[in-house]
C-alpha positions in Angstrom: 0.0 0.0 0.0 1.2 3.4 -0.9 0.5 6.7 0.9 0.7 10.0 -0.9 1.5 13.0 1.4 0.3 16.2 -0.2 1.4 19.5 1.3 0.0 22.4 -0.7 -0.4 25.2 1.7 -0.6 28.9 2.1 -0.5 31.6 4.7 -4.0 32.9 5.5 -4.6 36.6 6.0 -2.0 37.7 8.6 0.5 38.0 5.8 0.5 37.8 2.0 -0.7 34.5 0.4 2.0 32.1 -0.5 2.0 28.4 -1.5 4.5 25.8 -0.5 3.5 22.7 -2.5 5.1 19.4 -2.0 3.9 16.0 -3.1 5.3 12.7 -1.8 4.3 9.2 -2.9 5.8 6.9 -0.3 5.3 3.5 1.2 3.7 3.6 4.7 6.3 2.9 7.4 5.3 1.6 10.8 8.1 3.2 12.7 10.3 6.3 12.4 14.0 5.8 12.6 16.8 8.3 13.0 19.6 8.1 10.3 22.6 10.1 9.4 23.4 10.5 5.7 26.6 8.6 6.1 25.0 5.6 7.8 21.7 5.0 6.0 21.0 1.3 5.2 21.5 0.3 1.6 17.8 -0.6 1.1 16.9 3.0 1.3 18.4 3.6 -2.2 15.6 3.7 -4.7 16.7 4.8 -8.2 13.9 4.2 -10.8 14.7 4.0 -14.5 12.6 6.5 -16.3 10.8 5.9 -19.6 12.5 8.6 -21.7 12.2 7.6 -25.4 14.8 10.2 -26.7 18.5 9.4 -27.0 20.6 12.4 -25.9 23.7 13.0 -23.7 22.8 16.4 -22.4 19.9 18.8 -22.6 19.0 22.2 -21.2 15.3 22.9 -20.3 14.0 26.4 -19.6 12.4 27.0 -16.2 9.7 29.5 -15.4 8.6 31.0 -12.1 5.3 31.7 -10.5 6.2 33.3 -7.2 8.6 30.8 -5.8 7.2 27.9 -7.7 9.6 26.5 -10.3 7.7 25.5 -13.4 8.4 23.3 -16.5 6.3 23.8 -19.6 4.8 20.5 -20.6 2.3 18.8 -22.9 0.5 15.7 -21.4 -1.6 13.7 -23.8 -2.1 16.9 -25.9 -2.9 19.1 -22.9 -0.5 22.0 -22.6 0.4 23.7 -19.3 3.0 23.7 -16.5 4.4 21.1 -14.2 5.8 22.1 -10.8 9.4 20.8 -10.5 9.2 19.0 -7.2 12.3 17.2 -5.8 10.2 16.5 -2.7 8.0 14.2 -4.8 8.8 10.6 -5.8 6.0 10.3 -8.4 4.2 12.2 -11.1 1.1 13.8 -9.7 -1.5 15.3 -12.0 -4.3 17.9 -11.6 -7.7 16.2 -11.7 -9.1 19.3 -13.4 -7.5 18.2 -16.7 -7.0 14.5 -16.2 -10.3 13.0 -15.1 -10.5 10.2 -17.7 -9.4 6.7 -17.0 -9.1 7.3 -13.3 -8.9 4.4 -10.9 -9.5 4.6 -7.2 -6.6 2.9 -5.6 -5.1 2.4 -2.1 -3.2 5.7 -2.0 -4.1 8.0 0.9 -3.5 11.7 0.8 -2.3 13.3 4.0 0.0 15.9 5.3 0.9 18.2 8.2 -2.7 19.4 8.3 -4.2 15.9 8.3 -5.7 13.4 5.9 -7.2 14.6 2.7 -8.8 11.3 1.5 -8.1 8.7 -1.1 -6.1 9.4 -4.2 -7.0 8.3 -7.7 -4.5 7.0 -10.2 -4.3 7.0 -13.9 -1.9 6.2 -16.8 -0.9 8.8 -19.5 0.4 8.0 -23.0 2.8 10.8 -23.4 4.5 13.6 -21.5 6.6 16.1 -23.4 9.0 18.6 -21.7 11.1 20.6 -24.1 12.7 18.0 -26.4 12.2 15.1 -24.0 9.3 12.5 -24.4 8.1 10.2 -21.6 5.7 7.4 -22.6 3.2 5.2 -20.8 3.6 6.7 -17.3 1.6 6.0 -14.1 0.4 9.1 -12.3 -1.6 9.9 -9.1 -4.5 12.3 -9.5 -5.6 15.0 -7.1 -7.3 18.4 -7.2 -4.7 21.2 -7.6 -7.1 24.0 -8.5 -6.2 26.0 -5.4 -2.7 26.5 -6.6 -3.9 27.7 -10.0 -6.2 30.2 -8.3 -3.4 31.5 -6.1 -0.7 31.8 -8.8 -3.0 32.5 -11.8 -1.1 29.8 -13.8 -2.2 26.6 -15.4 -0.8 23.7 -13.3 -0.9 20.3 -14.8 0.7 18.7 -11.8 4.0 17.9 -10.0 7.1 16.5 -11.7 8.9 14.1 -9.4 12.5 12.9 -9.2 12.0 9.3 -10.3 11.5 10.5 -13.9 15.0 11.9 -14.1 17.0 9.8 -11.6 19.2 8.4 -14.4 20.8 11.8 -14.9 23.0 14.3 -13.3 20.6 17.1 -12.6 21.7 20.8 -12.6 19.3 23.3 -11.2 20.3 26.9 -12.0 17.6 29.4 -10.9 19.8 32.4 -11.8 19.8 31.4 -15.5 16.3 29.8 -15.1 17.4 26.4 -16.6 17.4 22.7 -15.7 20.2 20.7 -17.2 20.1 16.9 -17.6 23.3 15.0 -18.2 23.3 11.3 -19.0 25.7 9.2 -16.9 27.8 6.1 -17.3 27.7 3.3 -14.8 30.3 5.1 -12.6 28.2 8.3 -12.5 30.3 10.3 -14.9 28.8 12.4 -17.7 28.8 10.8 -21.1 29.0 14.2 -22.8 32.6 15.3 -23.4 31.9 18.8 -24.7 31.4 21.7 -22.4 33.2 22.4 -19.1 32.2 21.1 -15.7 31.4 23.7 -13.1 34.0 24.1 -10.3 31.9 23.5 -7.1 32.4 25.4 -3.9 31.2 22.5 -1.7 30.4 18.8 -2.3 28.2 16.9 0.1 27.0 13.3 0.4 23.3 12.8 -0.1 20.9 10.0 0.5 18.1 9.2 -1.9 15.4 7.6 0.1 12.2 6.7 -1.8 13.4 9.0 -4.6 13.6 12.1 -2.3 17.0 13.8 -1.6 18.2 14.1 2.0 21.3 15.9 3.3 22.8 16.6 6.7 22.8 20.2 7.8 23.7 22.0 11.1 22.0 24.5 13.3 23.6 25.5 16.6 26.2 22.8 16.1 23.5 20.1 16.0 23.3 17.7 13.0 19.9 17.7 11.5 18.3 15.8 8.5 16.8 18.0 5.7 15.1 17.0 2.5 15.8 19.2 -0.5 12.5 20.2 -2.0 12.2 22.4 -5.1 8.4 22.3 -4.6 8.6 24.3 -1.3 8.5 28.0 -1.6 10.1 28.5 1.7 12.4 26.6 4.1 10.7 24.6 6.9 11.9 23.6 10.4 10.2 21.1 12.6 8.7 22.3 15.8 10.0 19.2 17.6 13.6 20.6 17.4 15.2 21.7 20.7 15.1 25.3 21.9 18.8 25.7 21.2 18.0 25.2 17.5 14.7 27.1 17.3 16.1 30.1 19.2 18.4 30.8 16.2 15.3 31.7 14.2 14.2 35.4 14.2 10.4 34.9 14.5 8.4 37.6 12.7 4.9 36.4 13.5 2.4 33.6 13.3 -0.3 32.6 10.8 -2.5 29.8 9.6 -1.1 27.2 7.2 -3.9 25.9 4.9 -3.6 22.4 3.5 -4.6 20.8 0.2 -8.3 20.9 1.3 -9.8 22.9 4.1 -7.5 21.9 7.0 -5.3 24.5 8.6 -2.7 24.7 11.3 -0.9 27.5 13.1 2.7 28.2 12.2 5.5 30.6 13.0 7.5 32.3 10.3 10.7 34.3 10.3 14.4 34.1 9.3 16.8 31.1 9.8 20.1 32.6 10.9 22.4 29.8 11.8 22.2 27.1 9.2 25.3 25.4 7.8 26.1 22.8 5.1 29.6 21.4 5.2 31.8 24.4 5.9 29.4 26.9 4.4 27.1 29.1 6.6 23.8 30.5 5.4 22.0 33.4 7.2 18.7 35.2 6.9 16.8 32.6 4.9 13.0 32.7 5.1 11.5 29.8 7.1 8.4 28.5 8.8 8.2 26.4 11.9 5.6 23.7 12.0 5.0 20.1 13.0 6.7 17.5 10.8 5.7 14.4 12.6 3.3 13.3 9.9 6.1 13.7 7.3 8.5 11.7 9.4 6.1 8.9 10.0 5.3 8.7 6.3 9.0 8.4 5.3 9.9 6.2 8.3 12.8 8.7 8.8 13.1 11.6 11.2 12.8 14.8 9.2 14.1 18.0 10.9 13.4 20.4 8.0 13.0 21.1 4.3 15.3 23.3 2.1 13.1 25.0 -0.5 13.3 27.7 -3.1 14.9 30.3 -0.8 17.8 28.0 -0.4 18.0 27.0 -4.1 18.4 30.7 -5.0 21.8 30.7 -3.3 23.6 29.1 -6.3 23.8 26.3 -8.9 22.9 22.9 -7.5 24.4 19.7 -9.1 22.7 16.5 -8.1 24.4 13.2 -9.0 22.2 10.2 -8.0 24.7 7.5 -8.9 27.5 9.1 -7.0 25.2 10.2 -4.2 26.5 13.7 -4.0 25.4 17.3 -4.1 27.7 20.0 -5.5 26.9 23.7 -5.0 28.4 26.7 -6.9 27.5 29.8 -4.9 26.2 33.0 -6.5 28.8 35.7 -6.3 26.5 38.0 -4.5 25.8 35.4 -1.8 28.5 35.6 0.8 28.6 32.4 2.8 31.2 32.0 5.5 
């Protein structure tokens, strides 16, 4: 049985409306364990071969923005629109507004930090085209994403998850608004010999658990587990963290966090001032503080936080699934200690 955790939420009127979507399709886990990135068990690695029909070594795909949502232009079974690039998702999730045909009610349950949102439908699509890439005969989960379209005034076909591109080295460059995909050999090296490789400022080990990227970060000298989530418009910290960690956040206020349906929870929002990856320090990144217990229970791994769009704007991010590493090239105007 699979469980789909859907976090599509916004701040209600105490501040401007913002959405922080994240879609996860994960096996239900009975217990939550605490792992470090350098000691996760081998069975947590889950790289799924995608169904790309095109033969290329490297390709560059334009990105668009709607607020802090990162969008890919796509055509799905002749329906044009946008997919939200979501590294916090392990599956393709489509908007029921446009994909109501051939739906099957399955055993997927939707739920998130605001509670359960019911049973998810599933479907199969014949073709997904993004730029010059074609995917064929894909399974997808179906849910109503109309609230995101209304908030951002953009046509949203769904969420594009990592399992579709896990065969590649993925380069996310929000400054140039591009997504690069580089095909790899068995050792994780690029097949393309033309074009220079970026000189990274830091390289970090990652863990890919149910097709979602995790990395160790530090706040107040405490090692914490973060998932890297391009579908989250802001960073997130768990309210379960000790006071020593949470006291490093400059809290600006509180508001309501609305879920995919009508549920809402109260959250704090402010700036994260003492976050480090490797030897690099990041300050004044927007963050919210909320309960992540449901997320942790779904993964079966303790999750301390999420690194979203605010973090990804710090530079160019190079994700190599086969070598299990993350490289970052910082923007020149971002001074990290």
